[in-house]
C-alpha positions in Angstrom: -23.7 1.8 -7.4 -21.6 0.5 -10.3 -17.9 0.4 -9.5 -16.9 2.2 -12.6 -19.4 5.0 -12.1 -18.2 5.3 -8.5 -14.6 5.6 -9.5 -15.4 8.1 -12.2 -17.3 10.2 -9.6 -14.2 10.4 -7.5 -11.9 10.9 -10.5 -10.0 7.8 -9.8 -10.3 5.8 -13.0 -6.8 5.1 -14.3 -6.0 5.0 -18.0 -3.0 3.4 -19.7 -0.9 4.8 -22.5 -1.0 2.8 -25.7 2.1 0.6 -25.9 3.6 -0.9 -29.1 3.3 -4.6 -29.5 7.1 -4.8 -29.4 7.0 -3.3 -25.9 4.1 -5.4 -24.8 6.0 -8.5 -25.8 8.7 -7.7 -23.2 6.3 -8.9 -20.5 5.6 -12.6 -20.2 3.3 -14.2 -17.7 1.3 -17.4 -17.1 -2.4 -17.9 -17.5 -4.4 -16.4 -14.6 -5.8 -18.8 -12.1 -8.9 -18.0 -10.1 -8.5 -18.9 -6.4 -11.6 -17.4 -5.0 -14.0 -14.5 -5.7 -11.9 -11.4 -6.1 -8.6 -13.4 -5.8 -6.4 -14.6 -8.6 -2.9 -16.0 -9.1 -0.4 -15.2 -11.8 3.3 -15.9 -12.5 5.6 -13.5 -14.3 8.5 -14.9 -16.3 9.8 -11.6 -17.5 9.2 -7.8 -17.5 11.1 -4.7 -18.2 11.7 -1.5 -16.2 11.9 0.6 -19.4 8.5 -0.8 -20.4 7.1 0.2 -17.0 8.5 3.7 -17.5 6.6 4.0 -20.8 3.3 3.6 -19.0 1.1 6.6 -18.3 1.8 8.2 -14.9 -1.9 7.6 -14.1 -1.4 3.9 -14.4 1.3 4.1 -11.7 -0.9 6.1 -9.2 -1.5 4.6 -5.9 -4.7 6.3 -4.7 -5.6 7.0 -1.1 -5.5 3.6 0.6 -5.0 2.9 4.3 -3.0 0.0 5.6 -1.2 -1.4 8.7 2.0 -3.3 8.8 3.9 -4.9 11.7 7.0 -7.0 12.1 7.7 -9.2 15.1 10.7 -11.4 14.8 10.4 -13.5 11.7 6.7 -12.8 11.3 5.5 -9.9 9.3 1.8 -8.8 9.0 0.2 -6.4 6.6 -3.4 -5.2 6.2 -4.3 -3.6 2.8 -7.2 -1.2 3.3 -9.2 0.2 0.3 -12.7 0.8 -1.0 -15.2 -2.1 -0.6 -15.4 -2.9 -4.3 -15.2 -5.4 -7.1 -11.6 -4.9 -8.3 -9.6 -8.2 -8.3 -6.5 -8.9 -6.3 -3.6 -11.1 -7.4 -1.1 -13.3 -5.8 1.9 -12.5 -7.9 4.9 -14.9 -8.4 8.1 -13.6 -10.1 10.7 -16.1 -11.3 14.4 -15.5 -10.8 16.3 -14.4 -13.8 19.7 -12.7 -14.6 20.3 -11.4 -11.1 16.6 -10.8 -10.4 15.5 -12.6 -7.2 12.4 -14.7 -7.1 9.5 -13.3 -5.1 5.9 -13.8 -4.1 3.5 -11.1 -3.0 0.2 -9.4 -3.5 -0.7 -7.0 -6.3 -3.7 -4.8 -6.6 -4.5 -3.2 -10.0 -5.5 0.4 -9.4 -7.5 0.6 -12.6 -11.1 0.4 -11.3 -11.6 -2.5 -13.6 -13.4 -5.8 -13.1 -11.4 -9.0 -13.7 -13.3 -9.5 -17.0 -12.0 -6.1 -18.2 -8.4 -6.8 -17.4 -6.3 -6.8 -20.6 -2.8 -7.1 -21.8 -1.9 -3.5 -20.8 -3.3 -4.0 -17.3 -1.3 -7.1 -16.8 1.8 -5.3 -18.2 1.4 -2.8 -15.3 0.6 -5.4 -12.6 4.1 -6.2 -11.4 4.5 -2.5 -10.5 1.3 -2.6 -8.5 2.7 -5.1 -6.0 1.7 -3.7 -2.6 3.5 -6.2 -0.4 5.8 -9.2 -0.9 8.9 -11.2 0.1 11.8 -12.4 -2.0 14.0 -15.5 -1.9 16.4 -13.8 0.5 13.7 -13.3 3.1 13.5 -9.5 2.4 9.9 -8.3 2.9 8.4 -4.9 1.9 5.1 -3.1 1.7 3.9 0.3 0.7 1.4 2.5 2.7 0.1 6.0 2.1 1.0 8.9 4.4 -0.5 12.4 4.2 2.0 14.9 2.9 -0.2 18.0 2.8 1.4 19.2 6.1 5.0 19.1 4.6 6.8 21.8 2.8 8.0 19.2 0.3 7.7 15.5 -0.3 9.5 14.8 -3.6 10.0 17.5 -6.2 9.3 16.9 -9.9 12.9 16.5 -10.7 13.4 13.8 -8.1 15.8 13.5 -5.2 19.0 13.7 -7.2 18.1 15.5 -10.5 21.6 16.8 -11.2 23.5 13.7 -10.3 23.6 11.4 -13.3 25.3 8.6 -11.4 21.9 8.0 -9.7 19.5 6.2 -12.1 15.9 7.3 -11.7 13.3 5.1 -10.0 9.7 6.1 -9.6 8.5 5.9 -6.0 5.6 3.6 -7.1 8.2 1.0 -8.3 10.1 0.8 -5.0 8.3 -2.4 -3.9 9.1 -4.2 -7.2 12.7 -2.9 -7.2 13.5 -4.0 -3.7 12.0 -7.5 -4.2 13.9 -7.9 -7.4 17.3 -6.7 -6.1 17.7 -6.7 -2.4 19.9 -9.2 -0.6 18.9 -8.0 2.8 16.9 -5.1 4.4 20.2 -3.2 4.9 21.1 -3.7 1.2 17.6 -2.4 0.2 18.4 0.9 2.0 21.7 1.2 0.2 20.0 0.5 -3.2 17.4 3.3 -2.5 20.0 5.7 -1.4 21.7 5.2 -4.8 18.6 6.1 -6.9 17.1 9.3 -8.0 13.6 8.8 -6.6 11.0 10.5 -8.7 7.3 10.9 -8.1 5.5 11.7 -11.4 2.1 10.6 -10.0 2.2 13.5 -7.5 1.5 15.9 -10.4 -1.7 14.1 -11.4 -4.7 15.8 -9.8 -6.5 12.5 -8.9 -3.6 11.7 -6.6 -2.1 15.0 -5.5 -5.3 16.7 -4.6 -5.7 14.3 -1.7 -2.2 15.2 -0.4 -0.9 11.6 -0.1 2.6 10.3 -0.4 4.0 6.8 0.0 6.2 5.2 2.7 7.6 1.7 3.0 8.4 -0.9 5.6 11.4 -3.0 4.6 12.5 -5.9 6.8 14.2 -9.3 7.1 14.8 -11.7 9.9 17.4 -9.4 11.5 16.4 -5.8 10.7 13.3 -3.7 10.2 13.3 -0.2 8.6 10.6 2.3 7.7 11.7 4.4 4.7 10.3 7.9 3.9 11.2 10.9 1.7 10.8 14.5 2.8 12.4 17.6 1.3 13.9 15.4 -1.4 15.9 13.4 1.2 15.6 9.8 2.2 14.9 9.2 5.9 14.6 5.9 7.7 14.0 4.5 11.1 15.5 1.3 12.4 13.6 -1.1 14.8 10.4 0.9 14.4 8.3 -2.2 13.7 4.8 -0.7 13.2 3.7 1.5 10.3 0.2 2.9 9.5 -0.4 6.2 7.7 1.7 8.9 9.2 5.4 9.8 9.0 7.4 7.6 11.4 10.6 9.6 10.9 9.0 12.8 12.3 9.1 13.5 16.0 5.4 14.2 16.2 2.2 13.7 14.3 1.3 16.1 11.6 -2.2 17.7 11.7 -3.6 15.2 9.1 -1.8 12.1 10.4 -4.0 9.0 9.8 -4.0 5.6 11.4 -3.1 6.8 14.8 -5.5 4.6 16.6 -4.5 1.5 14.5 -0.8 2.3 15.5 -1.8 2.3 19.2 -3.7 -1.0 18.8 -0.6 -2.6 17.3 1.6 -1.3 20.1 -0.8 -2.5 22.8 -1.2 -6.1 21.4 2.2 -6.3 19.7 3.4 -9.4 21.6 0.5 -11.4 20.1 2.4 -11.5 16.8 5.0 -14.2 17.6 3.5 -16.8 15.3 1.6 -17.1 12.1 -1.7 -17.6 14.0 -0.8 -14.9 16.5 0.1 -12.4 13.8 -3.2 -13.1 12.1 -5.1 -12.4 15.3 -3.1 -9.2 15.8 -3.9 -7.9 12.3 -7.6 -8.7 12.8 -7.7 -6.1 15.5 -6.9 -3.4 13.0 -9.1 -4.4 10.2 -10.7 -1.4 8.6 -14.4 -2.2 8.9 -14.0 -1.7 12.7 -13.7 2.1 11.9 -17.5 2.0 11.1 -18.5 0.2 14.2 -19.9 2.6 16.7 -18.8 0.2 19.5 -15.2 0.7 18.7 -13.4 2.2 21.6 -11.7 4.6 21.2 -13.4 5.7 18.0 -10.9 5.7 15.1 -11.3 9.4 14.3 -8.0 9.7 12.3 -9.4 7.1 9.8 -12.5 9.3 9.1 -13.3 12.8 8.1 -9.9 14.5 8.1 -9.6 17.4 5.6 -11.8 20.2 4.5 -15.4 19.7 5.6 -18.2 21.8 3.8 -20.7 21.3 6.6 -18.4 23.0 9.2 -16.5 25.1 6.6 -13.2 24.3 8.2 -10.3 22.0 7.8 -10.8 19.0 10.2 -7.5 18.0 11.7 -6.7 15.7 14.6 -6.5 18.8 16.8 -9.9 20.0 15.7 -11.4 16.5 16.4 -9.9 16.5 19.9 -11.1 20.1 20.8 -14.4 20.4 19.0 -17.3 18.3 20.5 -19.6 19.0 17.5 -17.1 17.7 15.1 -16.6 14.5 17.2 -20.3 14.0 17.4 -20.6 14.5 13.6 -18.1 11.7 13.0 -19.7 9.4 15.5 -23.1 10.0 13.8 -21.5 9.2 10.5 -20.1 5.9 11.8 -23.4 5.0 13.4 -25.3 5.5 10.2 -22.7 4.2 7.7 -24.0 1.4 5.4 -21.2 -1.1 5.1 -21.8 -2.6 1.7 -20.0 -3.0 -1.6 -19.7 0.0 -3.9 -21.1 2.4 -1.3 -19.0 5.6 -1.8 -16.4 6.1 1.0 -16.9 2.7 2.6 -13.6 0.9 3.1 -12.6 -2.5 4.5 -9.5 -4.6 4.7 -9.1 -6.1 1.2 -6.4 -8.5 2.3 -4.3 -9.5 5.2 -0.8 -10.9 4.3 1.2 -12.8 6.9 4.8 -13.6 6.0 7.2 -16.0 7.6 10.5 -14.3 6.7 12.6 -17.3 7.5 10.6 -20.1 5.8 9.5 -17.8 2.9 5.8 -18.4 3.3 2.9 -16.1 2.6 -0.4 -16.8 4.3 -3.2 -14.7 2.8 -6.7 -13.8 3.9 -9.1 -11.8 1.6 -12.1 -9.6 2.1 -11.9 -9.8 5.9 -12.8 -13.5 5.8 -10.5 -15.1 8.4 -12.2 -18.4 8.3 -10.1 -19.4 5.2 -6.5 -18.8 4.3 -4.4 -19.4 1.3 -0.7 -20.3 1.6 2.1 -19.8 -0.9 5.9 -20.4 -0.8 8.8 -19.3 -2.9 10.5 -22.6 -2.5 
């Protein structure tokens, strides 16, 4: 199935607001270099937060992706899980300028466009689609989704501090970029976020909010590791919780639609493997998403599949339903057994990329498309 048709079918095609040529001129970047199929490299010389704010909320939407992140000492691993599709991925370099720190990371354009269709407006939005990265101070950060349908409130339309003008507004989808640009340490990143009115205008867009997903973040450096989340318009964070998948770490228990539970358990069980670049690579391989479709996976990764309203059973499938209903469990096992893992097959996911960061030596090692036979290395220095 054609990728564009598939994304339209699920209502996920993102559109960009028309920007004036004056605004577009604010963003300056290098020519794009192709590194491999689906992988490109780009360097940004300049961009502007106000220009980003002028983009359509749809262009800032992070759809329902998965992901696993782990920090062990100076090594930091991250799997980015999404649809098995043709959309390109970018290694994004940002040069230091006027107090902005240099950084390197991975950006994914959530536009359902092929590389050949990427234009000036898409590249204007790309810095804000950075999904994981590290800056010159050794501060690393990534964004994962977490289901918010079980909460009374994630972030209201006015933001976390709507009446307090001393807190400048920052869209939650710009948090990765903001931390990379400004944080001197992981602790400093927490302070920066506490002093911002965090808004979430993508939550009102039906393509995003109907799925009930919010965003949470792992922020770390060589000394500290935090998981940052927002609930009831308040910032919460854990310290020294060094594993994050797709449920709220700051809650005492799983919510009914918590996802990534099995991946979290895998990371806990094999955590000590991640004490080197090679070891962290092997650790992240254990959680790659295509294993969810392997009927031999034990235990089955039920929380990665089938949660939400199911028309066949006419009920809302939660983790509790899966645990207590044998027919539902068998239904999910049958789905996994019969799933066709191929590109552009609706609902088939895989690990688009695995990023391994050395927080001390400022190195990114990248694997793409679940191919661990070849890696690409990048450095800020």
